MARKE-160216 format. One record per residue (C-alpha): x, y, z. Coordinates in Angstrom, 1 decimal, padded with zeros to 4 digits, always signed. Layout:
ATOM  east  north  up
ATOM  X  Y  Z;
...
//
This chain:
ATOM  east  north  up
ATOM  +000.0  +000.0  +000.0;
ATOM  +001.3  +003.5  -000.9;
ATOM  +002.3  +005.5  +002.2;
ATOM  +000.8  +009.0  +002.4;
ATOM  +003.0  +011.7  +003.9;
ATOM  +001.9  +015.1  +004.9;
ATOM  +005.2  +016.6  +004.1;
ATOM  +008.6  +015.6  +002.7;
ATOM  +011.4  +014.4  +005.0;
ATOM  +013.1  +017.3  +006.7;
ATOM  +016.7  +018.3  +005.9;
ATOM  +018.5  +018.6  +009.3;
ATOM  +021.7  +020.5  +010.0;
ATOM  +024.7  +018.5  +008.7;
ATOM  +026.4  +016.1  +011.2;
ATOM  +029.8  +016.9  +012.6;
ATOM  +031.5  +014.8  +009.9;
ATOM  +030.5  +017.4  +007.3;
ATOM  +031.6  +020.4  +009.4;
ATOM  +034.7  +021.2  +007.4;
ATOM  +032.9  +021.5  +004.1;
ATOM  +031.9  +025.1  +003.5;
ATOM  +028.1  +025.3  +003.8;
ATOM  +027.2  +026.8  +000.4;
ATOM  +024.2  +024.6  -000.5;
ATOM  +021.3  +022.8  +001.1;
ATOM  +022.7  +019.3  +001.0;
ATOM  +021.0  +016.2  +002.5;
ATOM  +023.1  +014.4  +005.1;
ATOM  +024.3  +011.5  +002.9;
ATOM  +027.6  +010.8  +001.1;
ATOM  +027.9  +009.2  -002.3;
ATOM  +030.7  +006.8  -002.7;
ATOM  +030.2  +005.1  -006.1;
ATOM  +028.2  +005.3  -009.3;
ATOM  +027.7  +003.4  -012.5;
ATOM  +025.6  +004.6  -015.4;
ATOM  +022.3  +006.0  -014.1;
ATOM  +022.8  +004.8  -010.6;
ATOM  +024.6  +006.2  -007.5;
ATOM  +025.3  +004.4  -004.2;
ATOM  +025.8  +006.2  -000.8;
ATOM  +027.9  +005.3  +002.1;
ATOM  +025.1  +003.2  +003.7;
ATOM  +024.7  +001.1  +000.6;
ATOM  +021.5  +002.7  -000.6;
ATOM  +021.1  +003.1  -004.4;
ATOM  +019.6  +006.1  -006.2;
ATOM  +018.4  +006.5  -009.8;
ATOM  +020.0  +009.7  -010.9;
ATOM  +018.1  +012.0  -013.3;
ATOM  +020.3  +015.0  -012.4;
ATOM  +023.7  +013.7  -013.3;
ATOM  +025.6  +016.6  -011.9;
ATOM  +023.3  +019.1  -013.7;
ATOM  +023.8  +017.5  -017.1;
ATOM  +027.5  +016.9  -016.6;
ATOM  +027.7  +013.1  -016.7;
ATOM  +026.6  +012.8  -020.3;
ATOM  +027.7  +009.1  -020.5;
ATOM  +026.5  +008.3  -017.0;
ATOM  +028.6  +007.7  -013.8;
ATOM  +032.1  +006.3  -014.2;
ATOM  +031.9  +005.1  -017.8;
ATOM  +034.6  +002.6  -018.6;
ATOM  +035.7  +004.5  -021.8;
ATOM  +036.3  +007.7  -019.8;
ATOM  +038.1  +005.9  -016.9;
ATOM  +040.4  +004.2  -019.5;
ATOM  +041.1  +007.4  -021.3;
ATOM  +042.1  +009.2  -018.1;
ATOM  +044.2  +006.3  -016.9;
ATOM  +046.0  +006.0  -020.2;
ATOM  +046.7  +009.7  -020.5;
ATOM  +047.8  +010.0  -016.8;
ATOM  +050.5  +007.4  -017.5;
ATOM  +051.8  +009.5  -020.4;
ATOM  +051.4  +013.2  -019.5;
ATOM  +049.2  +015.0  -017.1;
ATOM  +050.2  +018.7  -017.5;
ATOM  +053.0  +020.4  -019.3;
ATOM  +051.8  +024.0  -018.9;
ATOM  +049.5  +025.9  -021.4;
ATOM  +052.7  +027.7  -022.6;
ATOM  +053.2  +024.6  -024.8;
ATOM  +051.0  +022.6  -027.2;
ATOM  +050.1  +019.1  -026.2;
ATOM  +048.6  +016.3  -028.3;
ATOM  +045.1  +016.0  -026.7;
ATOM  +044.7  +019.8  -026.6;
ATOM  +045.4  +020.0  -030.3;
ATOM  +043.2  +017.0  -031.2;
ATOM  +040.2  +018.1  -029.1;
ATOM  +040.4  +021.7  -030.4;
ATOM  +040.4  +020.4  -034.0;
ATOM  +037.5  +018.1  -033.4;
ATOM  +035.4  +020.9  -031.9;
ATOM  +036.3  +023.4  -034.6;
ATOM  +035.4  +021.0  -037.4;
ATOM  +032.1  +019.9  -035.7;
ATOM  +030.9  +023.4  -034.9;
ATOM  +032.0  +025.4  -038.0;
ATOM  +033.9  +027.8  -035.8;
ATOM  +037.6  +028.1  -036.1;
ATOM  +039.4  +028.8  -032.8;
ATOM  +039.1  +026.9  -029.5;
ATOM  +040.3  +027.9  -026.0;
ATOM  +040.0  +025.0  -023.5;
ATOM  +039.0  +026.0  -020.0;
ATOM  +038.1  +024.4  -016.7;
ATOM  +034.4  +025.4  -016.1;
ATOM  +031.5  +026.9  -017.9;
ATOM  +031.7  +030.1  -016.0;
ATOM  +035.3  +030.4  -017.0;
ATOM  +034.4  +029.8  -020.7;
ATOM  +031.6  +032.4  -020.4;
ATOM  +034.0  +034.9  -018.7;
ATOM  +036.3  +034.4  -021.7;
ATOM  +033.4  +035.0  -024.1;
ATOM  +032.6  +038.3  -022.4;
ATOM  +036.3  +039.3  -022.6;
ATOM  +036.5  +038.3  -026.2;
ATOM  +033.4  +040.3  -027.2;
ATOM  +034.8  +043.4  -025.4;
ATOM  +038.1  +042.9  -027.2;
ATOM  +036.3  +042.7  -030.5;
ATOM  +034.4  +045.9  -029.5;
ATOM  +037.6  +047.7  -028.7;
ATOM  +039.1  +046.8  -032.0;
ATOM  +036.2  +046.7  -034.4;
ATOM  +033.3  +048.9  -032.9;
ATOM  +034.9  +052.0  -031.5;
ATOM  +035.1  +050.7  -028.0;
ATOM  +031.7  +049.2  -027.8;
ATOM  +031.4  +047.0  -024.7;
ATOM  +027.8  +046.4  -023.7;
ATOM  +026.3  +042.9  -024.1;
ATOM  +022.6  +042.3  -024.3;
ATOM  +021.6  +039.3  -022.2;
ATOM  +018.3  +037.7  -021.3;
ATOM  +016.1  +038.0  -018.3;
ATOM  +016.3  +034.9  -016.2;
ATOM  +019.4  +033.7  -018.0;
ATOM  +022.2  +032.0  -016.2;
ATOM  +025.9  +032.2  -017.2;
ATOM  +027.9  +031.3  -014.1;
ATOM  +029.0  +032.5  -010.7;
ATOM  +032.0  +034.7  -011.4;
ATOM  +031.3  +038.4  -010.9;
ATOM  +031.1  +039.1  -014.7;
ATOM  +029.0  +036.0  -015.4;
ATOM  +026.7  +036.8  -012.5;
ATOM  +026.3  +040.3  -013.9;
ATOM  +025.5  +038.9  -017.3;
ATOM  +022.9  +036.6  -015.8;
ATOM  +019.3  +037.5  -015.2;
ATOM  +018.8  +035.1  -012.3;
ATOM  +016.2  +036.3  -009.8;
ATOM  +017.6  +037.2  -006.4;
ATOM  +021.0  +038.1  -007.7;
ATOM  +020.2  +041.8  -008.3;
ATOM  +021.8  +043.0  -005.0;
ATOM  +024.2  +040.2  -004.4;
ATOM  +028.0  +040.9  -004.3;
ATOM  +027.5  +044.5  -005.4;
ATOM  +028.8  +046.4  -007.2;
ATOM  +028.4  +044.2  -010.2;
ATOM  +030.4  +044.4  -013.5;
ATOM  +028.6  +047.0  -015.6;
ATOM  +027.8  +046.7  -019.3;
ATOM  +024.9  +044.2  -019.4;
ATOM  +021.5  +045.1  -020.7;
ATOM  +018.7  +042.6  -019.9;
ATOM  +015.7  +041.9  -022.3;
ATOM  +013.0  +039.2  -022.3;
ATOM  +013.8  +035.9  -024.1;
ATOM  +012.1  +035.5  -027.5;
ATOM  +011.5  +039.3  -027.9;
ATOM  +013.4  +040.3  -031.0;
ATOM  +011.9  +043.8  -031.0;
ATOM  +013.2  +044.4  -027.5;
ATOM  +016.7  +043.3  -028.5;
ATOM  +016.6  +045.6  -031.6;
ATOM  +015.4  +048.5  -029.4;
ATOM  +018.2  +047.8  -026.9;
ATOM  +021.0  +048.0  -029.5;
ATOM  +023.1  +051.2  -029.3;
ATOM  +026.5  +052.3  -030.5;
ATOM  +027.8  +050.8  -027.2;
ATOM  +026.5  +047.3  -028.0;
ATOM  +029.0  +044.7  -029.0;
ATOM  +027.1  +041.4  -028.7;
ATOM  +023.9  +039.5  -027.7;
ATOM  +024.4  +036.6  -025.4;
ATOM  +021.9  +033.9  -024.5;
ATOM  +021.3  +030.2  -023.8;
ATOM  +019.4  +028.3  -026.5;
ATOM  +017.4  +026.8  -023.6;
ATOM  +017.4  +028.5  -020.2;
ATOM  +018.1  +025.6  -018.0;
ATOM  +018.6  +027.1  -014.6;
ATOM  +015.5  +029.3  -015.1;
ATOM  +013.3  +026.2  -015.5;
ATOM  +014.0  +025.0  -019.0;
ATOM  +012.6  +027.7  -021.3;
ATOM  +013.5  +027.5  -025.0;
ATOM  +014.5  +030.2  -027.3;
ATOM  +012.1  +029.7  -030.2;
ATOM  +013.8  +028.6  -033.4;
ATOM  +012.3  +031.5  -035.5;
ATOM  +013.6  +033.9  -032.8;
ATOM  +017.1  +032.4  -033.0;
ATOM  +017.1  +032.7  -036.8;
ATOM  +015.8  +036.3  -036.6;
ATOM  +018.4  +037.1  -034.0;
ATOM  +021.2  +035.8  -036.2;
ATOM  +020.0  +037.9  -039.1;
ATOM  +019.7  +041.0  -036.8;
ATOM  +023.1  +040.7  -035.3;
ATOM  +024.7  +040.3  -038.7;
ATOM  +022.8  +043.3  -040.0;
ATOM  +023.9  +045.5  -037.1;
ATOM  +027.5  +044.2  -037.1;
ATOM  +027.4  +042.8  -033.5;
ATOM  +028.3  +039.3  -032.3;
ATOM  +026.0  +036.5  -031.4;
ATOM  +027.2  +034.5  -028.4;
ATOM  +025.5  +031.2  -027.5;
ATOM  +026.0  +029.7  -024.1;
ATOM  +025.7  +026.0  -024.8;
ATOM  +027.2  +024.9  -021.4;
ATOM  +024.1  +022.9  -020.7;
ATOM  +022.6  +022.3  -024.1;
ATOM  +025.8  +021.3  -026.0;
ATOM  +027.4  +017.9  -026.5;
ATOM  +024.3  +016.0  -027.5;
ATOM  +022.0  +017.0  -024.8;
ATOM  +019.1  +018.1  -027.1;
ATOM  +019.6  +015.3  -029.7;
ATOM  +022.1  +017.2  -031.9;
ATOM  +025.7  +017.8  -031.1;
ATOM  +025.0  +021.5  -030.5;
ATOM  +021.6  +023.0  -029.9;
ATOM  +022.1  +025.8  -032.4;
ATOM  +021.9  +023.1  -035.2;
ATOM  +018.1  +022.9  -034.7;
ATOM  +017.8  +026.5  -035.9;
ATOM  +020.1  +025.9  -038.9;
ATOM  +022.4  +028.7  -038.0;
ATOM  +025.8  +029.3  -036.4;
ATOM  +026.9  +031.8  -033.7;
ATOM  +030.0  +033.9  -033.7;
ATOM  +031.1  +032.7  -030.3;
ATOM  +029.9  +029.6  -028.4;
ATOM  +030.7  +028.2  -025.0;
ATOM  +030.7  +024.6  -023.9;
ATOM  +031.1  +022.8  -020.6;
ATOM  +029.3  +020.3  -018.4;
ATOM  +028.9  +017.3  -020.8;
ATOM  +032.1  +018.1  -022.7;
ATOM  +034.2  +016.4  -020.0;
ATOM  +031.7  +013.7  -019.1;
ATOM  +032.2  +014.4  -015.4;
ATOM  +035.7  +016.0  -015.2;
ATOM  +036.3  +019.8  -015.2;
ATOM  +036.5  +020.8  -018.9;
ATOM  +034.9  +023.6  -020.9;
ATOM  +035.6  +025.4  -024.1;
ATOM  +035.3  +028.8  -025.7;
ATOM  +034.9  +028.7  -029.5;
ATOM  +035.0  +031.6  -031.9;
ATOM  +034.7  +032.3  -035.6;
ATOM  +038.0  +033.6  -036.9;
ATOM  +036.4  +037.0  -037.5;
ATOM  +035.5  +037.3  -033.9;
ATOM  +038.7  +035.9  -032.5;
ATOM  +040.5  +039.0  -031.3;
ATOM  +042.6  +037.9  -028.4;
ATOM  +046.3  +038.9  -028.5;
ATOM  +049.1  +037.2  -026.6;
ATOM  +048.6  +037.7  -022.9;
ATOM  +044.9  +038.5  -023.1;
ATOM  +043.7  +035.1  -022.0;
ATOM  +045.2  +032.1  -020.2;
ATOM  +045.0  +029.8  -017.2;
ATOM  +047.3  +027.4  -015.3;
ATOM  +045.3  +024.3  -016.1;
ATOM  +043.7  +025.3  -019.4;
ATOM  +044.0  +022.8  -022.1;
ATOM  +045.9  +020.3  -019.9;
ATOM  +046.3  +016.9  -021.6;
ATOM  +044.5  +014.9  -018.9;
ATOM  +041.2  +016.7  -019.3;
ATOM  +041.5  +017.1  -023.0;
ATOM  +041.9  +013.3  -023.3;
ATOM  +038.6  +013.0  -021.4;
ATOM  +036.9  +015.4  -023.8;
ATOM  +038.2  +013.4  -026.8;
ATOM  +036.8  +010.2  -025.3;
ATOM  +033.4  +011.8  -024.9;
ATOM  +033.3  +013.3  -028.3;
ATOM  +034.3  +010.1  -029.9;
ATOM  +031.5  +008.2  -028.2;
ATOM  +028.8  +010.8  -028.9;
ATOM  +029.8  +011.0  -032.6;
ATOM  +029.4  +007.3  -033.2;
ATOM  +026.7  +006.4  -035.7;
ATOM  +023.3  +006.3  -034.1;
ATOM  +024.2  +007.8  -030.7;
ATOM  +022.5  +011.2  -031.2;
ATOM  +019.5  +009.5  -032.9;
ATOM  +019.1  +007.4  -029.7;
ATOM  +019.3  +010.6  -027.6;
ATOM  +016.4  +012.0  -029.6;
ATOM  +014.4  +008.8  -029.2;
ATOM  +015.0  +008.7  -025.5;
ATOM  +014.0  +012.4  -025.3;
ATOM  +010.7  +011.6  -027.1;
ATOM  +010.1  +008.6  -024.8;
ATOM  +010.7  +010.7  -021.7;
ATOM  +008.5  +013.5  -023.0;
ATOM  +005.6  +011.1  -023.6;
ATOM  +006.1  +009.5  -020.2;
ATOM  +006.0  +012.9  -018.4;
ATOM  +003.0  +014.0  -020.4;
ATOM  +001.1  +010.9  -019.1;
ATOM  +002.2  +011.7  -015.6;
ATOM  +001.1  +015.3  -016.0;
ATOM  -002.4  +014.3  -017.2;
ATOM  -002.7  +011.9  -014.3;
ATOM  -001.8  +014.5  -011.7;
ATOM  -003.2  +017.7  -013.2;
ATOM  +000.2  +019.1  -013.9;
ATOM  +001.1  +021.4  -016.8;
ATOM  +003.2  +021.4  -019.9;
ATOM  +006.5  +019.6  -020.6;
ATOM  +009.2  +022.1  -021.6;
ATOM  +012.5  +021.5  -023.3;
ATOM  +014.1  +019.4  -025.9;
ATOM  +015.9  +016.0  -026.1;
ATOM  +017.1  +015.0  -022.6;
ATOM  +016.8  +018.5  -021.0;
ATOM  +013.2  +018.6  -019.9;
ATOM  +011.0  +020.2  -017.3;
ATOM  +007.6  +019.3  -015.8;
ATOM  +005.4  +022.3  -014.8;
ATOM  +003.8  +021.1  -011.6;
ATOM  +001.3  +024.0  -011.5;
ATOM  +001.9  +024.1  -007.7;
ATOM  +004.8  +025.1  -005.5;
ATOM  +005.7  +021.6  -004.4;
ATOM  +009.0  +021.0  -006.3;
ATOM  +011.2  +021.1  -003.2;
ATOM  +009.0  +018.6  -001.4;
ATOM  +008.8  +016.4  -004.4;
ATOM  +012.6  +016.4  -004.7;
ATOM  +013.0  +015.4  -001.1;
ATOM  +010.4  +012.7  -001.1;
ATOM  +011.8  +011.3  -004.4;
ATOM  +015.2  +011.1  -002.9;
ATOM  +013.8  +009.2  +000.1;
ATOM  +012.4  +006.7  -002.4;
ATOM  +015.7  +006.4  -004.4;
ATOM  +015.3  +009.0  -007.2;
ATOM  +017.3  +012.1  -007.7;
ATOM  +015.6  +014.9  -009.5;
ATOM  +016.1  +018.7  -009.5;
ATOM  +013.7  +021.6  -008.8;
ATOM  +015.0  +024.8  -010.4;
ATOM  +011.8  +026.7  -009.6;
ATOM  +009.2  +026.2  -006.8;
ATOM  +006.7  +024.8  -009.4;
ATOM  +009.1  +022.9  -011.7;
ATOM  +011.0  +019.7  -011.8;
ATOM  +014.0  +019.4  -014.2;
ATOM  +015.2  +016.2  -015.8;
ATOM  +018.8  +015.8  -017.0;
ATOM  +019.5  +012.0  -017.2;
ATOM  +022.6  +010.6  -018.8;
ATOM  +022.4  +010.5  -022.6;
ATOM  +022.7  +006.7  -022.3;
ATOM  +019.6  +006.4  -020.1;
ATOM  +017.4  +003.4  -021.0;
ATOM  +013.6  +003.3  -021.5;
ATOM  +013.5  +000.9  -018.5;
ATOM  +015.2  +003.5  -016.3;
ATOM  +012.8  +006.2  -017.6;
ATOM  +009.9  +003.8  -016.7;
ATOM  +011.4  +003.3  -013.2;
ATOM  +011.8  +007.1  -012.7;
ATOM  +008.1  +007.6  -013.7;
ATOM  +006.9  +004.9  -011.2;
ATOM  +008.7  +006.6  -008.3;
ATOM  +007.6  +010.1  -009.4;
ATOM  +004.0  +008.9  -009.8;
ATOM  +004.0  +007.8  -006.2;
ATOM  +005.6  +011.0  -005.1;
ATOM  +003.0  +013.2  -006.9;
ATOM  +000.2  +011.0  -005.7;
ATOM  +001.2  +011.5  -002.0;
ATOM  +001.7  +015.2  -002.4;
ATOM  -001.7  +015.5  -004.0;
ATOM  -003.3  +013.7  -001.1;
ATOM  -001.3  +015.5  +001.6;
//
């Protein structure tokens, strides 16, 4: 018989064993010790079906053998020789990304925020050299680009308006999918427009494909750059290697992260040669382009580019969408948003936090980016059986919360 709970399990203050870990997030008092594919195991031996995967980081699931083998092999050869020199994995990964994207120059970084910071710097350098010192970047309301001061300033995340003031100036916010608002915001100070093709952190809201095509035409007409933040949408997440491919157009600058490393810290800043304005000394980083992480990226790209892989991601995305639609009908929820394996369920009630906690107690990890929204970011290798298992658990959770 299904157990009815009036509220989700409480999250208590962390035990003393966690005291040394800086308290920067609301973490449940459990420790994960191993993972394989779509499953995680904690220190007590409990297993969890993971539909978060490090916020779309583990694109091939937890601890895939091919990634572990690539890291081990590269670690025995060369871990780091300084970014002052070329290394073989750096060159090979940069070449693969350039060819696949249609862009020309690649700067490998450690995190999405660092890649986005580089994109902002690159745009401002372009403005200094090509647009009489233009420096302003138009970004989207509710967008999310990272947690450095500049990327927080570029973001439109609610609640950040007064955090860590003063912010970095030069960012103008407009609504997503409002081409007229962008056109009205362009001034001689404008150097670029920057956005996510799908706003993940905001709750999975898509930039419409006609809007993206119109934006590409507008930025070209006005001589400003189009920057796409594909940290969460890139590397197969939406059923194509890059999300911009769905619109049939190409940005001037693109950033990648999360899935690019398959779980290790790896990101990339890509630019068309016409937008690639950095001079020696403008950009760098101690660990950037190190062979160990680049080898991981190569293993990920090789796997995702195998025949049939992306088609299977699209099929899994369709299956997950249909499964969530059935759940939504059964529980009076709203629309399913997103594309591929980056999806969200509109709960129509502010019960997401309770649903996340109750699901975890029943062995399912999901994410609630908004009070009324659950986000799903399973591995790109998720099976239909795992999707079915997720839906069984979530069905019980939503039923209990409806009765509570």
